N, C-alpha and C positions, 0 to 999 in steps of 0.2 A: 124649313123657313130659309129664304135666301140670305146670304151674308150681306152686310152693309158694305158700302164702298171703303170705309176706313178699315174694316176688318179684313177685306180682301187685299187692300194695299199692304196692310201689316203682314199678312200671311205671305204675300209675294216677296216682300222685302226679306222676311225671315227665311223663306225658301231659297232665295239667292244666296244669302249668307251661309246657310247650311250646306248648299251645294259647293260653294267656294271652299268652305272649311274642310269638307270631305275630300275634295280633290287635293287640297294642300296636304292633308294628313296622309293620303295615299302616296303622294310624292315623297314626303319625308320618310315614311316607313320603308318604301321601296329602295331608298338610298341610305338606309341605316342598317344596323346589325339585326333588325327585325325583319329584313327582307325575306329570309328563308322561311320563318314561321308564317309570315303573311301569305306567301304563295302556296305553302303547304296547306294552310287553312282553306284557301280558295279552291284547291284541288281535291279537298276531302269529299268523298262520295257518300251520299246519304239519301234516305227515302226509298220508296218502292221502285222496282224495275219498270221502266216505261217502254212502250212500243218503239222500236227502231233504235233508240239511244241507250236503253238499259238504265242503270242507276246514274243519275245526274250528279255532277259535282256541285259544290256550293255556288261557284261562279255561274254554272249553267242554270241553276235554280233562279238566280238573280236575273241573268241576261235573258233567259228563255221563259221563265215563269213570272216573276214579279214585273218584268218589263211588258208582259202581255197586259197587265192591269194598267200600266202607263199608256199603252196604245189604246186600251179601252177608253180611258179618259180623253185621249186625243180624238178618238172617233166620236165620242159624245159631244165634245166641244165643236168639232167640225159640223156634225149634223145640226146642232142647235144654231150655230152661226149661219149655216147655209139656208135653213128653212125659217128661222125665227129670230135672226140677229143681224149682224153687220154685213152679212153676205147674202141677204135674202132677195135682192133684186139684181138684175143684170148690170145696172149702172154701178151698184156698190161693189160688185165682184170684179169689174173691169180693171181698176188700178192695182189691187193686190195680186190678181192673177198674172198680169203682165210683169209687175215688179218682181214677184216671186219666181216666175219662169226665167226672167233675166238673171235673177239672183242665184239660180241653180245652174243655168247654162254657162255663164261667164266663169265661175270658179272651176267648173269641170274642164273648160277649155284651157284655163290657166294651168291646172294640174297636168293636163296632157302636154302642154307646151314645155313646162319645166322638166318633166320626165322624158320628153322626147317620144312620147307614146310608146315607151318601152313595154313590150309584151309581158315581161316578167312582173310589172307593177301596174299594168293598165287597168286592172279591176278596181283600183282604188280611186277611179275618177269621180265617184259620187261622194267621197268622204267630205270634201270641203263645200259641198252643195247644201249642207244642212244648217238649220238654225235651231239653237236651244232656246226655246221661248221662255222657259223658267229662268234660266241664267240671264238672258237679255232683259226680261222684264224686272228681274231682281235688281240688276244694276240700275235700271231706270228708276226703280222704287227707292234706291238709296239717295236719289236726289231730293226726295220728299216733295213738299208742295211747290218747290221751284220748277219741277218738271212740267212741261206743257202736256196736259192730259190727252190731247189729240195725238201726240207722238205714240203713246201706248196703243191707241186704237189702230194707227197705221202699222205698228210693229206686230201686234197680235194678228191683224188681218192678213198680213204678208206671211207670218209664221204658220197660220192655219193652212193656207194654200201650200206653203213649203212642206208642211207635214204630209199633206195629201200626196205631193210629188215623191217624198221620201218613202212613203208606204208603197206606192206603185213601183218604185225602183227596187225596193227590197223584195217585193213579190215576184217581179219579172226577172231580175238580174241575179240576186243572191239566194238562189234556191239550190238544193241538192237534187239528186236523182229522185224522180217522183214516184209515189206509190199510188196506183190507180184506185185500189180499194179504199185506202185512207182518204183520198180526195173525194170519192163518192160519199163516204160517211160524213165528211165535213160539209159537203153540199146538202146532204139530207138534214143535218142538224141546223144549218142556217135556214133551210126551208121550213123546218119545224118552228124555229123562233119567229120567222116572218109570219107563219100561220097563227101563232099565238097573238101576235100584234093585231092581225086582221080580225081575230075572234074577240078582241077586246080584253085580253089578259093584261091586267095592270099591276099585279103583284110582281115584285122584282125577283123573288126567290126562284120561280121556275126558269127565268132567264139566266140567272146566275148558275144554276145547275147545268143548263144547256151550254153556257159559256165554258165551264170546266171540261165538259165532254168535247166541245169544239176544239179547245186547246190541245187535248190529248190527240184528237184526230189530225189536227194540223201538225203537231209534233211528229207524228208518224208519216205524214204525207210527203215531207221533203220541202214544202213551202214553209217559210219560217213561221214558227209557232206564234210569234207576237202578232201576226196578221189576224189571228183569231180575235184579238181585242177590238180591232176596227170593224170586222165583220159583225161581231156581236153587237157593237154599239149601234150599227145601222138598223138593227131590228127592234131596239128599245123604243116604245111609244113616246113621241115627243109632246103632242098636244099643243099646237101653236097658241101662244098667248096664255097658256095655262101654267101658272107658277108652280103648282105641285104635281106636274106630270111625272111619270116614272123616270123619264130621261133626266129631268132636272133634279129629281130627288137622288138618283144614283150619282149624278155628277157632283152634287153638293156633299154627298156622303164620302166619296172616295178622293175628292180633291185634296184635302189636307194630308191624307195618308200617302198619296202619290208625291205631292210636292215636298212634304217635310220628312217622309220616310223612304219611299222607294227610290226617288231620284238621288238623294244623298248617298244611299246605300250602293246604288249602281256606280256613282262617282267614286266611292271608296274602293269598290271592287275592280274598277276598270282604269283608274288613272294612275295606278301604281307602276310606273315605268322607271327603270334605272337610267339615269342620265350620266353617261360616261364623260362627257365634255362638250364644249361648244361645237366641236367639229361634227358631232352627230346631227346637230340641227341643220347643217349644210349639206347633208346627204340628200339625194334626189327626192325620196318620198316625203320626209319631213318638210323639206324646203317647198315642195310643190303644194303640200297641204297648207302650210303657213301662208304662202302667196295666194292660194285660192281663197282662204278665209279672210285674210286681211286686205288683200287688193281686189280679188275677183268679186267678193260679195258686195263691197261698197261700190265698185264700178258698175256692177249689174243692177243693183237696186237703185242707187242714186241716179245713175245715168238714164235708166228707163223712166223714172219719175220726172226727171228734168225734161226728157224728150216728150213725154206725154203732155206736160204743161205747155211746152213750146208748140206742139202740134194741135193743141186745143182739145185733146182727149180728156184731160182733167184740168181743173183750175186750182190755184193756190191762193188762200186768203192771207192777208198781211199779218195775222196773228201768229203765224208760224214761218219765220224766216228760213231761208235756204240753209243757213248754218245748222239749225236744229234738225232739219230733214237729213242733212249729211251725217249728223251725230247718230240719228236713228238708223241710217243705212250702215254705219260702222258697227252698230250693235248686232245687226243681222249676221255679222261675221263670227259671232260667238256660237260655234257649232257644237260645243262640248258633248252633251249626252248623245245626241243622234249621230254625230260624227264618230264618237268612240264606238258606238253600236255598229255602224256601217263598216268601220275599219276592222272590227273583229270578224265580220262576215266576209270581207273582201279578200283576206289573205289566209292561207293555210300555214305559212311560214311564221313561227312565233317571233322571229327577228323583225319581219315586216310589220307584224301587228304592233310590236313595241315602237317601231318607227312611226307608224300611223298615229299611235297614241301621243308620242312626243310632238309630232307636228300639230295635232289637234289641240293639245294643251297650250303650246306656245302661240299658235295662231289665234285661238280663242282669247288668250290672255291679252295679246296685243290689241285685238279688236275691241275687247271689253274696256280696257284702260283708255284707249284712244276715244271710244264713243263716250265714255263717262266724262273725260276731260273736255271734249268739245261741248257737250251739253252743260256741264257745270260752269265753265268759264264764259259761255255765251249769255248766262244769267237772263233767261227769258222772262218777260213780263206778260202774264196772261190775265186779263180782267175776269172777274167772276162770271160775267155773262158769257164770255168766250168759253170758260170752263164748263158751264152748264150746257152750252151748245155742243161742245166737243163730246160730252157724255151721251148726247142724244143722236148725233148724226155720224154716220160711218166716217171714220178717218178724220172727223172734225174739220180739217182744213182742206180735204180733198173731196170733190164732188165731180160727177161727170159734167162736161161743159162743151160748148161749141166754139168758145173763143179762147185763144191762147193768151198767155200772160204777156202784157205789153212790155216792151223793152227787153 
């Protein structure tokens, strides 16, 4: 049975708090006398030997294993929204696609500009392009009923497209040498899962067994194993308009585990970076990521939305003033989980990985605090009829239009 709006909002708020607490705990531990045991624990190898990588460390089980479940949830949400939700028509997709594309391209350009496109660190260009939807929506949820509900729809829609872009980047850019046999096995498993869908298999158990097999094949292939989550999600039967479809049942089942368990655990395992002093923040990689997340994201998202309204590609209703749109654009600069994930894939040098983590944490913190402050102090007034409309129409205050905003 679907969760009610109040339950979902409460879970999102709690997820944001858990994620922030986990990141703060990791930072404190990494800068205390517990740093040694903390890193030793994460490097502990356990479990069976797997193809290509052998026995994984605890950190690898979290980053490559549990995060595959996170990407499974991402894939389920993307498929549902694309075929049966806020992105189900071309008009509804237009604004978030353009805003998300600009919100990924501008931070990447900012990163390259700050680093001078240095070949030694150029692979980090995608780090500030990501948005952590759980963190961003969690911050928005902290505002409670004073938050304009249409902002969440804008934020979620942009983040869904952002996630698609991040998955494509990971698959195309951050891959190791490829194993043709393992790729063939992965393709065969995806084909089998798609065939189960076509034959009307609606029990989730066979899909989950195939998902585990797909994860092992992807792990051995050289394409990052977490992509298996997205591929598996695309094969799960949706059943448009069907409340108890396999996809929706699986999404409801794993959502609390991912939001309240996997993501905080990933934050705890990945945010533990030693901060030697303020000077480290001013090094090229951290500074480029901070600038990309805090400046590039808001410029790309807010600038593209403003331009679309001015050109008549979209319209803005009076119930959402520009200051609130700007606050939501700031929140897209909270890159945390996905940025940390991409940062670990981008660099082989542990020092550069730590620099990327530092930049991600500081940039996300600045964007989150600034976004919360703008939205909190703007004190929006949204009438109940506006709230109801915002829950039913994509982006609430954004619809395709032929007339630009006057003035």
